C-alpha positions in Angstrom: 28.0 13.8 12.5 24.5 13.4 11.2 24.2 11.1 8.3 21.6 8.8 6.8 22.0 5.8 4.5 22.0 6.8 0.8 20.3 3.7 -0.5 17.6 1.3 0.8 20.1 -1.6 0.7 22.4 0.4 3.0 19.9 -0.2 5.8 21.0 -3.8 6.0 24.6 -2.9 6.7 25.9 -3.6 10.2 26.6 0.1 10.7 22.9 0.7 10.7 21.7 -2.5 12.3 24.2 -3.0 15.2 24.1 -0.8 18.3 27.7 -0.3 19.5 26.6 0.7 23.0 27.0 4.4 22.5 24.2 7.0 22.4 25.0 7.6 18.7 24.8 3.9 18.0 21.4 3.6 19.6 20.1 6.6 17.7 21.6 5.4 14.4 19.9 2.0 14.7 16.6 3.6 15.7 16.7 6.1 12.9 17.5 3.4 10.4 14.6 1.3 11.6 12.3 4.3 11.3 13.4 4.9 7.7 12.3 1.4 6.7 8.7 2.5 7.2 9.1 6.0 5.8 6.7 7.3 3.2 7.5 9.9 0.6 4.6 12.3 0.4 6.1 14.4 -2.4 3.5 15.1 -5.0 3.9 13.1 -8.2 4.1 16.4 -10.2 6.3 18.9 -8.5 8.2 21.6 -10.5 11.6 22.8 -9.5 10.0 26.1 -8.3 7.6 24.1 -6.1 10.5 22.2 -4.6 12.3 25.4 -3.8 9.2 26.9 -2.2 8.8 23.7 -0.1 12.5 23.6 0.9 12.4 27.2 2.1 9.2 26.5 4.1 10.7 23.5 5.8 13.9 25.6 6.6 11.8 28.3 8.3 10.0 25.7 10.4 13.2 23.9 11.3 14.9 27.2 12.3 12.0 28.0 14.5 11.2 31.2 12.6 7.6 30.1 12.1 5.5 27.3 13.5 5.6 24.2 11.2 2.0 24.6 10.0 2.2 28.2 8.8 5.1 28.0 6.3 3.8 24.7 5.0 0.4 26.2 4.4 2.0 29.1 2.7 4.2 26.9 0.5 1.1 24.9 -0.6 -0.8 28.0 -1.5 2.2 29.5 -3.3 2.9 26.3 -5.2 -0.7 26.2 -6.3 -0.2 29.5 -8.0 3.0 28.4 -9.9 2.7 27.2 -13.5 2.6 23.4 -13.9 5.1 21.5 -16.0 3.7 19.0 -18.5 
C-alpha cells in the first residue's frame, strides 16, 4: 500500500521514523526523510483549470505515454493561455 503522511507533524510518528527491518519499512523511512526537505513549486496563482491541465500532464508522464518534459512544457504553454483569476 502506498501512502504518505497527511501532515508535517505525522513525520515525527514512529511509523515514519522507525525501520521495522522490511523493505517497506526502509522505503517508508527514506520517503518520510525526503519529504522533510520537499519544496512545493506550485505557482502562487494557479486556477482550477491550470491545476487540471498540470494534473493531466503529470499523469501522461507517469503513465509513460510521453516523456516528462513534453507534457509539462505543453501544460505550461496551455496554462499561460488560460484566463487568470483575480
